[in-house]
LOMIZA-489096 format. One record per residue (C-alpha): chain; x, y, z; residue number from 1. Coordinates in Angstrom, 1 decimal. Layout:
% LOMIZA-489096
kette,x,y,z,nr
A,X,Y,Z,NUM
...
% end
This chain:
% LOMIZA-489096
kette,x,y,z,nr
A,90.5,88.9,70.8,1
A,91.9,92.3,69.7,2
A,95.4,93.2,71.0,3
A,94.9,96.9,70.2,4
A,93.5,98.4,73.4,5
A,93.2,102.1,73.4,6
A,91.7,104.9,75.6,7
A,88.5,106.6,74.6,8
A,87.6,109.2,77.2,9
A,87.1,107.3,80.5,10
A,86.9,103.9,78.8,11
A,89.2,101.3,77.4,12
A,88.2,100.2,73.9,13
A,89.4,97.8,71.3,14
A,90.0,98.4,67.6,15
A,86.3,97.8,66.9,16
A,85.5,100.5,69.5,17
A,83.9,98.0,71.9,18
A,84.2,99.0,75.6,19
A,86.7,96.7,77.2,20
A,87.1,95.7,80.9,21
A,90.6,94.6,81.6,22
A,90.7,91.9,84.3,23
A,93.7,89.8,85.4,24
A,96.5,89.4,87.8,25
A,99.9,90.6,88.8,26
A,102.9,88.4,88.0,27
A,106.0,89.8,89.6,28
A,109.2,87.8,90.5,29
A,111.1,89.6,93.2,30
A,113.8,87.0,93.6,31
A,117.3,88.2,92.7,32
A,118.6,84.6,92.7,33
A,116.2,83.9,89.8,34
A,117.3,87.1,88.1,35
A,113.7,88.4,88.7,36
A,112.2,85.9,86.2,37
A,109.3,83.8,87.4,38
A,109.3,80.1,86.6,39
A,105.9,80.3,84.9,40
A,105.0,78.0,82.1,41
A,102.3,77.8,79.5,42
A,100.2,75.9,82.0,43
A,100.1,79.1,84.2,44
A,99.0,81.3,81.3,45
A,96.4,78.7,80.2,46
A,94.9,78.8,83.7,47
A,94.6,82.6,83.5,48
A,92.8,82.2,80.1,49
A,90.4,79.6,81.5,50
A,89.7,81.9,84.4,51
A,88.5,84.5,82.0,52
A,91.4,86.9,82.5,53
A,92.6,89.1,79.6,54
A,95.5,91.1,81.1,55
A,98.7,90.7,83.2,56
A,100.5,93.4,85.1,57
A,104.0,92.0,84.5,58
A,106.6,93.1,87.0,59
A,109.9,94.5,85.8,60
A,112.8,95.1,88.3,61
A,115.2,98.0,87.6,62
A,118.0,95.9,89.2,63
A,117.4,93.3,86.6,64
A,117.5,95.7,83.6,65
A,120.5,97.8,84.7,66
A,122.7,95.8,87.1,67
A,125.6,98.3,86.5,68
A,125.3,102.0,85.7,69
A,124.5,102.3,82.0,70
A,124.9,98.6,81.4,71
A,121.7,96.8,80.4,72
A,121.1,93.1,80.8,73
A,119.7,91.9,77.4,74
A,119.4,88.4,78.7,75
A,116.9,89.6,81.3,76
A,114.9,91.5,78.7,77
A,114.8,88.5,76.4,78
A,113.5,86.3,79.2,79
A,110.7,88.9,79.8,80
A,110.0,88.7,76.1,81
A,109.6,84.9,76.3,82
A,107.0,85.3,79.1,83
A,105.2,88.0,77.1,84
A,105.0,85.8,74.0,85
A,103.7,82.9,76.1,86
A,101.0,85.1,77.4,87
A,100.1,86.2,73.9,88
A,99.4,82.5,72.9,89
A,96.5,82.7,75.4,90
A,95.0,86.0,74.4,91
A,96.5,87.9,77.4,92
A,97.4,91.5,77.2,93
A,100.5,92.8,79.0,94
A,101.3,96.0,80.7,95
A,104.8,96.3,82.2,96
A,105.1,97.4,85.8,97
A,108.4,99.0,87.0,98
A,108.1,97.4,90.4,99
A,109.7,98.4,93.6,100
A,109.2,97.7,97.3,101
A,111.1,99.8,99.9,102
A,112.9,101.3,96.8,103
A,115.9,98.9,96.5,104
A,117.0,95.4,95.9,105
A,119.2,96.0,99.0,106
A,116.0,96.1,101.1,107
A,113.4,94.2,99.1,108
A,113.3,94.8,95.3,109
A,113.6,97.6,92.8,110
A,116.7,99.8,92.4,111
A,120.2,98.3,92.0,112
A,122.6,98.6,94.9,113
A,124.6,101.3,93.0,114
A,121.6,103.5,92.9,115
A,120.8,103.1,96.6,116
A,122.2,105.9,98.6,117
A,121.5,105.8,102.3,118
A,124.0,108.2,103.8,119
A,125.2,105.4,106.0,120
A,121.8,104.6,107.6,121
A,121.2,100.9,108.1,122
A,118.2,99.0,106.9,123
A,116.2,97.1,109.6,124
A,113.1,95.2,108.5,125
A,109.9,95.6,110.6,126
A,107.5,93.0,111.7,127
A,105.3,94.0,108.7,128
A,107.6,94.6,105.7,129
A,105.9,97.9,104.8,130
A,106.6,99.5,108.2,131
A,110.1,100.2,107.0,132
A,108.6,102.9,104.7,133
A,107.3,104.7,107.8,134
A,110.2,104.2,110.2,135
A,113.5,103.3,108.5,136
A,115.9,106.1,107.5,137
A,117.8,104.0,105.0,138
A,114.7,103.5,102.9,139
A,113.7,107.2,103.3,140
A,117.1,108.5,102.4,141
A,117.3,106.3,99.3,142
A,114.0,107.7,98.0,143
A,115.2,111.3,98.8,144
A,118.3,110.8,96.6,145
A,116.1,109.4,93.9,146
A,113.8,112.4,93.9,147
A,116.7,114.8,94.1,148
A,118.4,113.0,91.2,149
A,121.6,112.6,93.1,150
A,124.5,111.5,90.7,151
A,125.3,107.8,90.6,152
A,128.8,106.3,90.4,153
A,129.1,107.5,86.8,154
A,128.1,111.1,87.5,155
A,124.6,110.7,85.9,156
A,121.6,111.3,88.1,157
A,120.0,108.1,89.5,158
A,116.6,109.2,88.4,159
A,117.9,109.9,85.0,160
A,119.2,106.3,85.0,161
A,115.7,105.1,85.9,162
A,114.2,107.1,83.0,163
A,116.8,105.8,80.6,164
A,116.2,102.2,81.7,165
A,112.5,102.7,80.9,166
A,113.4,104.0,77.5,167
A,115.7,101.0,76.8,168
A,113.1,98.5,78.0,169
A,110.4,99.9,75.8,170
A,112.7,100.2,72.7,171
A,113.4,96.4,73.1,172
A,109.9,95.2,73.8,173
A,107.3,97.6,72.4,174
A,106.9,95.6,69.2,175
A,105.4,92.6,71.0,176
A,101.7,92.7,69.9,177
A,100.1,92.1,73.2,178
A,101.9,94.9,75.1,179
A,99.3,97.5,75.7,180
A,101.1,99.9,78.1,181
A,103.4,100.8,80.9,182
A,102.9,101.3,84.7,183
A,105.5,104.0,85.3,184
A,106.4,103.3,88.9,185
A,105.0,101.0,91.6,186
A,103.7,102.7,94.7,187
A,105.8,105.9,94.6,188
A,106.9,106.9,98.0,189
A,107.7,110.4,99.4,190
A,110.9,109.6,101.2,191
A,111.9,111.5,104.4,192
A,108.8,113.6,103.9,193
A,107.0,110.7,105.6,194
A,108.3,112.0,108.9,195
A,105.9,114.9,108.6,196
A,103.2,112.6,107.4,197
A,103.7,110.4,110.5,198
A,103.6,113.4,112.8,199
A,100.4,114.7,111.3,200
A,98.7,111.3,111.2,201
A,99.8,110.1,114.7,202
A,98.9,113.4,116.3,203
A,95.5,113.3,114.7,204
A,95.0,109.8,115.9,205
A,96.1,110.7,119.4,206
A,93.6,113.6,119.5,207
A,90.8,111.3,118.5,208
A,91.9,108.7,121.1,209
A,92.0,111.4,123.8,210
A,88.5,112.6,122.9,211
A,87.1,109.2,123.5,212
A,89.3,107.5,126.1,213
A,91.6,110.1,127.7,214
A,95.1,111.3,127.2,215
A,97.6,109.1,125.3,216
A,101.4,109.5,125.1,217
A,102.1,110.1,121.4,218
A,105.7,108.9,121.6,219
A,104.4,105.6,123.2,220
A,101.7,105.4,120.5,221
A,104.4,105.7,117.8,222
A,106.4,102.8,119.4,223
A,103.3,100.7,119.9,224
A,102.2,101.0,116.2,225
A,105.1,98.9,115.1,226
A,104.4,96.3,117.8,227
A,102.1,93.6,116.4,228
A,100.8,92.8,119.9,229
A,99.5,96.3,120.4,230
A,98.6,97.4,116.9,231
A,95.3,95.6,116.8,232
A,94.0,97.6,119.8,233
A,94.9,100.8,118.1,234
A,93.4,99.8,114.8,235
A,90.0,99.2,116.4,236
A,89.5,103.0,116.8,237
A,89.8,103.3,113.0,238
A,86.8,101.0,112.4,239
A,84.9,104.2,112.5,240
A,85.3,105.6,109.0,241
A,85.0,109.2,110.0,242
A,87.9,108.7,112.4,243
A,89.9,106.9,109.7,244
A,89.2,109.8,107.3,245
A,90.4,112.4,109.8,246
A,93.6,110.5,110.3,247
A,94.6,110.0,106.7,248
A,93.4,113.4,105.5,249
A,95.6,115.2,108.1,250
A,98.6,114.7,105.8,251
A,96.9,115.4,102.4,252
A,98.7,118.7,101.8,253
A,102.2,117.2,102.2,254
A,101.4,114.2,100.0,255
A,99.6,116.2,97.3,256
A,102.6,118.6,97.1,257
A,104.8,115.6,96.5,258
A,102.5,114.3,93.7,259
A,102.2,117.7,92.0,260
A,105.9,118.3,92.0,261
A,108.3,115.4,92.2,262
A,106.0,112.6,91.0,263
A,104.4,114.4,88.1,264
A,107.8,115.6,86.9,265
A,109.1,112.0,86.9,266
A,106.0,110.8,85.0,267
A,106.5,113.5,82.4,268
A,110.1,112.5,81.9,269
A,109.4,108.8,81.8,270
A,106.6,109.4,79.3,271
A,109.0,111.2,77.0,272
A,111.5,108.3,77.1,273
A,108.7,105.8,76.3,274
A,107.3,107.9,73.5,275
A,110.6,107.9,71.6,276
A,109.7,104.4,70.4,277
A,106.1,103.7,71.5,278
A,103.7,106.4,70.5,279
A,100.5,104.7,71.5,280
A,101.0,102.4,74.5,281
A,98.9,103.3,77.5,282
A,100.7,105.1,80.3,283
A,99.3,103.9,83.7,284
A,99.7,106.5,86.4,285
A,99.9,105.5,90.0,286
A,99.3,107.6,93.1,287
A,101.6,108.2,96.1,288
A,101.8,105.2,98.4,289
A,99.3,106.5,101.0,290
A,96.5,106.8,98.5,291
A,96.3,103.0,98.6,292
A,94.5,103.7,101.9,293
A,92.3,106.5,100.5,294
A,94.3,109.7,100.8,295
A,92.9,112.0,98.1,296
A,95.3,112.1,95.2,297
A,96.4,115.2,93.4,298
A,98.1,113.3,90.6,299
A,98.2,115.2,87.3,300
A,97.3,113.9,83.9,301
A,100.0,114.0,81.3,302
A,99.7,116.9,78.9,303
A,99.0,116.2,75.2,304
A,98.5,112.5,76.0,305
A,95.4,110.5,74.9,306
A,96.7,107.1,75.9,307
A,96.8,107.3,79.7,308
A,94.9,105.6,82.5,309
A,94.6,106.0,86.3,310
A,96.0,102.9,88.1,311
A,95.7,103.2,91.9,312
A,95.9,100.4,94.4,313
A,93.3,99.5,97.0,314
A,94.4,98.0,100.3,315
A,92.8,98.1,103.7,316
A,94.9,98.9,106.8,317
A,95.1,95.2,107.8,318
A,96.5,94.0,104.5,319
A,99.7,91.8,104.9,320
A,98.9,91.2,108.5,321
A,97.4,88.2,110.4,322
A,94.2,90.4,110.6,323
A,93.6,90.5,106.9,324
A,90.2,88.8,107.4,325
A,89.0,91.7,109.5,326
A,89.2,94.2,106.6,327
A,86.5,96.9,107.1,328
A,83.9,97.0,104.3,329
A,83.2,100.7,104.8,330
A,87.0,101.6,104.7,331
A,87.3,99.7,101.4,332
A,84.2,101.5,100.0,333
A,85.8,104.8,101.1,334
A,89.0,104.0,99.3,335
A,87.2,103.2,96.1,336
A,85.1,106.4,96.4,337
A,88.3,108.4,96.7,338
A,89.8,106.7,93.6,339
A,86.6,107.3,91.7,340
A,86.8,111.0,92.6,341
A,90.3,111.2,91.2,342
A,89.3,109.3,88.0,343
A,86.5,111.7,87.4,344
A,88.8,114.7,87.9,345
A,91.3,113.2,85.4,346
A,88.6,112.0,82.9,347
A,90.5,108.8,82.1,348
A,89.8,105.1,82.6,349
A,90.6,103.4,86.0,350
A,92.3,100.1,86.6,351
A,92.9,99.0,90.1,352
A,96.5,97.8,89.7,353
A,96.6,95.9,93.0,354
A,94.0,94.6,95.4,355
A,93.7,91.5,97.5,356
A,97.1,90.0,98.7,357
A,95.1,87.1,100.1,358
A,97.7,84.4,99.2,359
A,95.5,81.4,99.1,360
A,93.8,82.0,102.4,361
A,90.2,80.8,103.1,362
A,89.3,83.4,105.8,363
A,89.4,86.3,103.4,364
A,86.8,85.1,100.9,365
A,84.2,87.6,102.1,366
A,86.7,90.4,101.6,367
A,87.4,89.3,98.1,368
A,83.6,89.2,97.3,369
A,83.1,92.7,98.7,370
A,85.9,94.1,96.5,371
A,84.3,92.3,93.5,372
A,81.2,94.3,94.3,373
A,83.1,97.6,94.4,374
A,84.8,96.8,91.1,375
A,81.4,96.1,89.5,376
A,79.9,99.2,91.0,377
A,82.6,101.5,89.6,378
A,82.9,99.5,86.3,379
A,86.6,99.4,87.0,380
A,89.3,97.2,85.4,381
A,91.6,95.4,87.7,382
A,94.7,93.2,88.3,383
A,94.6,91.1,91.4,384
A,97.7,90.8,93.7,385
A,99.0,88.3,92.9,386
A,99.1,85.1,90.9,387
A,99.9,81.8,92.6,388
A,99.5,78.5,90.9,389
A,97.0,77.2,93.5,390
A,95.0,80.4,94.0,391
A,91.9,78.7,92.7,392
A,91.9,76.3,95.6,393
A,91.1,79.0,98.2,394
A,87.8,80.8,99.0,395
A,89.5,84.1,98.3,396
A,89.5,83.1,94.6,397
A,85.7,83.8,94.5,398
A,86.0,87.5,93.9,399
A,88.9,87.0,91.5,400
A,87.3,84.5,89.0,401
A,83.9,85.9,88.2,402
A,81.6,86.5,85.3,403
A,82.1,89.9,83.6,404
A,81.8,91.7,80.3,405
A,85.1,91.4,78.4,406
A,84.0,93.6,75.5,407
A,80.7,95.4,74.8,408
A,79.3,96.9,71.6,409
A,78.5,100.2,73.2,410
A,78.7,101.5,76.8,411
A,78.4,99.4,79.9,412
A,75.8,100.8,82.3,413
A,75.9,98.2,85.0,414
A,76.6,94.5,85.6,415
A,76.8,92.0,88.4,416
A,77.8,88.4,88.8,417
A,76.4,86.4,91.8,418
A,78.5,83.4,92.8,419
A,76.0,81.7,95.0,420
A,73.4,81.5,92.3,421
A,75.8,81.6,89.3,422
A,73.7,84.4,87.8,423
A,74.9,87.3,85.6,424
A,73.1,90.5,84.8,425
A,74.1,93.4,82.6,426
A,72.6,96.5,81.1,427
A,74.4,98.4,78.3,428
A,73.7,101.2,75.7,429
A,74.3,99.4,72.4,430
A,75.6,101.0,69.2,431
A,75.1,99.4,65.7,432
A,78.0,101.4,64.5,433
A,80.0,98.6,66.2,434
A,80.0,95.5,64.1,435
A,81.6,93.0,66.6,436
A,79.5,91.2,69.2,437
A,79.5,91.8,72.9,438
A,81.4,89.1,74.8,439
A,80.7,88.0,78.4,440
A,82.9,85.5,80.3,441
A,81.3,83.0,82.6,442
A,83.1,80.5,84.9,443
A,80.6,77.9,84.0,444
A,78.5,77.8,80.8,445
A,76.8,74.5,81.4,446
A,73.0,74.3,81.9,447
A,72.3,78.0,81.6,448
A,69.4,80.0,80.3,449
A,69.7,83.4,78.7,450
A,67.1,86.1,78.6,451
A,67.9,89.1,76.3,452
A,66.1,92.3,75.5,453
A,64.7,92.9,73.0,454
A,63.0,89.6,73.1,455
A,64.1,87.2,70.3,456
A,67.6,88.4,70.3,457
A,70.2,85.9,69.3,458
A,73.4,84.8,71.1,459
A,75.9,82.0,71.0,460
A,77.9,80.1,73.5,461
A,81.5,79.0,73.1,462
A,83.6,76.9,75.5,463
A,87.2,77.3,76.6,464
A,89.2,74.1,76.0,465
A,89.6,71.8,79.0,466
A,87.2,73.9,81.1,467
A,83.6,74.4,82.0,468
A,84.1,78.1,81.4,469
A,83.3,80.0,78.2,470
A,81.8,83.0,76.5,471
A,78.4,84.4,75.6,472
A,78.5,86.4,72.3,473
A,75.7,88.8,71.5,474
A,75.6,90.4,68.1,475
A,74.6,94.1,68.1,476
A,71.1,94.7,66.7,477
A,69.9,98.1,67.9,478
A,70.9,101.6,69.1,479
A,69.7,101.9,72.6,480
A,69.4,100.1,76.0,481
A,69.7,96.4,76.1,482
A,69.9,93.9,79.0,483
A,70.8,90.3,79.6,484
A,70.1,87.9,82.5,485
A,71.9,84.6,82.6,486
A,70.7,82.0,85.1,487
A,72.0,78.5,86.1,488
A,69.6,75.6,86.1,489
A,69.5,73.8,89.5,490
% end
C-alpha cells in the first residue's frame, strides 16, 4: 500500500494516481499524567489493519511539545515517533492533529499553563464538558489572548509559540514515511465572541418558541440550557430542521468573520512553519467549532497550496449526552450537506475528521449506520472519534467497520456496503493509464460471489492474517464505466 498520498483536485490519490478513500480512527491521549502518550501496542494497530482502516488522526498536545516557553520535550516527540512507526508496520497512514479541548491543559487539554491567560477568571466545568465553551469566561479569555497573540512569559506572542511548536514538531517527524499531513488546529473556537453568538442563537430560538407556544423568558432559557433536566425539552423544538437551521444560521456573520480573519491568518502562518521542512504534506483545514453543527463555513483555502484538504467534524446536538441515541437523521444530513457545499467551494478533498463519539454503546448503532450512508453518499474520507480497544464489541461499530474502496484505478462514482446482507456495490470510471489494481476492503471475504462488468473480468481475493477480512483486487482493463457487485452466500 503506497505511503505517498497526494491531492488531485477534489480527490486523494496515491503515487499510481488511484483515487484513495482514507478511512480510520482518532487516537488521542489527553492524559497529562501519561505525558499525552497512549498505551497502545502493536495489537491495537493490528486491529485497525484487520478492520480495513488505512489512516489514523494522531493527536498531539501542545503542552506535551512545549511544557515551558521555547523549551521542547524531545522525549515526547520520540514517543510519538514510536507510535507512528508501529502504525507503519500495519500500512496505516498518519496525519498529526494539534488537539485541544477548551483551549488548555488547565481546563481539559491543549495549551500549556504558561500560555493560558484568563485575566483572573476561574474555570468551572459544566454538566456537559463542551458547555464551558459557551458559558465560561476563563476559557473564552484564554482563546482571546491566543487570537490576539498576547505575549507569553518570555515576551513572545503565545500564538507565535504555537506556530513555532508546529514547525519544531514537523522538522522532527516529517521524514517518517507514513506521515501524510497535518491537521492544523482541532475545533478552533472564537473566544469571547461566543457571547454574541449565544445572544443571536438564543434570541432566535426564543422567537421560534414564542411563535409556537407563547412567550419565553430568554434569561431563563439561557439558564435552563445548561441544566440537563431541562435541556431535553428545549432540544425537542430543534427536531424540525428548518427551526434548527434558523437558530444556527443566526450567528453566521459573526463566525464567518472570525474564520476569514483570525483563523485563516493562523492557518497561513502555521502552513509557512510546516513548509520550511515538509513541502508536500497535506494541510488539513478545520472549520470554526460551530460548523460541527452545520453553520456554513467561510474558511479560506491556502494560497499557492496544492496539498490541502477540508477536514470538518460532524456531530449532532445530542453528542456527548445521555441522549446520543436520539440523534436526528435530518440534522445529520443537513450538517453533511453544509460541509459538501464548503468542499465544493474550496475544490479540495473532504475528510470528516471526527464523527461518532459513541464509546462502545449499543443504542447508537442506528446512528452509526446512518452516518456511514452519508459518508458513502458524499464519497468522503473519515476518521471516527475515537479508538477504544473493545469498540468492535458494540453495535455502534457497524458503521465504523465496513466494506469500502481503498484505492480505485480511476474515479469512484458511487459505492455502498450493506451490513445486513454483507453485500457491496460500486461503480467507477476506470482508466487504463493507471497500472495498479483497484482494491476493495471487505470485513468478511468467505463464501462470496463477485459479479463484474464487463463480463469475464478477472479479480483476486487476499486475506488479512488472523482475520476473515480481506481485499478484492481488480486489474484495470478498460477506459470507461465499470461496476462490481459482491454478495455473500447464505
